[in-house]
N, C-alpha and C positions, 0 to 999 in steps of 0.2 A: 505491501500500499503505500502512494506518496505521500508527499507532508501536507496532511489535509486544508483545506484553503480560507478556515472558519479560521479569520483575526478580527478584531475588535476594540477599539480603544474606548476607555470609559474613565470614570475621572474619579478620585480618589474611593475607596470604600471605607470610610471610617467606622462604619458600624460591625466591623468585623473583629472576632477575637481572635485577643492577641497571643500568637505561642509560645511556647516555652519550652524547656526539657530539663528532665531530674533522671537522674542516676543513682542505681542501685547494683549494686554488685556489676558484675556487668552485661547486666541491662536499662540501656537509654530511652531513655519512652517520652511523647509527643506531647505536651497540654493544649490546649484551644481555651482561656481564660478560668480556667476551670483546675483544680485536683481530679477531675475525670483521665485516667490514661486513652488517649485516643492514636494511640499507635506503638510500639516497643521492639526494639533491635538487641539481637544478643553480639555484643562486639567482638566477641569469638566466631560466630559463628552468623555474618547479617543475613543472610537465604536463612533462616531455622524464620517459620510462622510462630512469634513467640505468644501472644495470645490466641483462645481457644475459639475465640469465633471468626479470628484468618484462618486458624486452619478451618472450618465449618465451611468456611465460603469457597473451598476450593472443591465443596463437594458433588459440584456439577462435574467431575471429572470422569466420574462412577459410571455415568450418562453419556462419553464424549464416546462416539464412533473415531474417528476421526483430532489428529492436533490442531489445534484452530490456528487459522493463519492469522486472525487482527484480534487483540483480546484492549477492550474501553472499560478505563475505569474512572468512575466520577467519586473524587474525595482520595486528591495520592496523600495524604496525612505522611505517614513516616517515611514513607515508600515500602513499606509489609510485601507486599504485593508485584510492585515493579521489581525487588530484588530477587522475591521466587520464582515469578514467573522466567525471568533471565537465567536463575538457575536452570529450573528443569523445565522449561518448555524452550528453548531456544533458539527453535525454528522461530516462534512467532512474535511479529511483530504489536505493540501496546503505544497507546497512548495513554496519555494519564492527565485525567482535568480537576484542578483545580481555581478556585477564586480567589483561594486568598494569599496575594504574593509574598506573604511573611513565611508563611506554610513553605511554599518553596522555595523559596532564599534554606529554610532551614533544614527542611531534607537535601535540599543539593550542596548545603557547607557541611552535616554532619551527621548526618543519612543512607550514606556510602550508595547513592544509586546509580543506575547502570548507567557505561556513558552514552550518551544524548546521541542517534546517528538517523538512520531511517527506522530504524529497527525499537527502539524508547523514545519517545516525545514528548515531553512536556505541552501543558497549552495552560498559559493560565484567562480562565473562561469560565461564564456561567457553566456546569455539566448541564443542567435542561434546558437550557437553549443551545447547548453549542450539537447537546445529540439530533437535535433535528437537520445535522446538514449531511448526516449520514443518513443511505438507504442500503438496508439489504443488505449491507457489506463489513459487516463488523460483527465476528462471528459472537462472542461472550464480551456482556454487559456487566461489569464491581461497581457498583454501589455504596458506598459508603462514605455518605453525606450528612458528620455530626457538624449542631455549633457549640460546644461544649459541654450544652444543654438536651438537648433533646435534636429530635432527625430534622435535617429543613424541609419545612413545608413543600416549596416546589420540586423535592424527591420522592414527593409520595403523592402524586396527584393525579388523575383518571388518565388528563392529556397527556402528562412526562410519560403515565407508561404508554400508552396510545406510541408516543414518539418514540419511548424505545421499542418497540414490536415492531415499529417501521424503518430502524434502521437495521434488525435485528437482520442476518443471513436466515437462508431456509430451515437451518438446523440451532437454530443460535438463541442461547439460555441468557437470561436476567436474572445476576441474584444479589438479593440484597440483604445489610444490615439491621434487623430493630432490633428494639430495647420489648422483647414478650409482656413487658409489665406495662407499657404506652397503655390508655386507657382507649385510643384509637386504633390499637393495633389490629384488633379483630376486621375496620370497619377499613383500612391497607388494605388486608388479606380478599375486603370483598373483589375491592376494588379491581386487583392484582386479576382472582379470581376471570370475572367479568371479562377483564384486556383482552386476558392469553386462553380464553373458552376452559377453563378448567381444569388447566395445563400446572397447578403448581403445588409445589413439596414447601413442607415448611420441616428447618432440622435445626435443631438446640445445640445449641455451645455445648463444648462442658461442663460451660462454669459463667457467672456471671451473669445469668439471663438473658444474652442475646440468644435470638432464633434469624437462623439465616433460610430465607423464602428465596424459592429458585421454581422461576416460570420459564414455560419452553416454548416456542416458534412451532414446531411439531411436536408430534405424541413420540417420545423418545423408541428408539431404533430396537431397544432389550429395556424388558420391562419383569420380564422371569426370575423372582427373584432368588434362588439357587444357583442360574446363571450371574447374576450381579454379584453373588457372592463370591464365587470363582473371580470375578474381574474386582472385585474387592485386595483378596489375600495378593495381584500381581502388583494391582497400583500402591499398596500398605509398602510394600518389597521396593519397587519402582522413584517412588515420593518421598516415603519415610513418612506416611501419615499416615494416617488411624482412620483409611473408611472400612475395615468392618467395622466399627464404631459409629462409625458414621449411617451404614444402611442399615447396622440390629436401630440406630434412632428414629432414620427414617421409617423403617416397617410398623415401629410403635407410635410416630408422631401422624401416618396418612392411609387417608381408606388404600385396603390392599385385603386378600382375600387367604392369608399367608404362604401365594403363591406367584401372583403377578400385581405390581402393582393397579390405579386407574390413570394413565395420561391418554 
């Protein structure tokens, strides 16, 4: 994919939260105007997905038939996904979008991002606007957009979900991170179900109440649970993530008949 044509001049974003960092042992973390950790990096193993929700965000790989050509990240944070994709999916091009120039500057200087070239691009933009430029040509959209307190409203609207569906390739997948305790959570899920014709799965993170929600452009080719177990074994070895636990949690939290999911 060539460089994205989208560029827009904007005035100062005075309302954006201030980015700061903390360190505990060998873990460096990014904060946005609060004590809440937005992103963490293991200084000894930068590609590791330290936070449990970030590991769950890779659950879509269970249903991927092919390596994605292009991944769009809305919300750069400390670059956890960028580093992991660079290390484990080296043939995948990726674009990371963030509205906050401070976050981009901190990530570039303190979070060991991949080299920026034709394989990895950072765009300073509003992700909800930026995604409109894609037309069925990004394979995965990873959305992790919090303002330090809660999910950003523009990233949970029905029109945003529709724009994301229009941006995805024929077998593409939309993946987002929400708080399961948010009183609006079920409303968000219902919007996503409507836009993606019911092809939605919920995957709880191992801790902290995060819920990763996946929506599929078309029905995954493999929905047989026994076959997915074999795939989970292989992926766990390949990517050093616990896909077996992810599959077990997907089975416990989504409709299935013990043999198949319903997507």
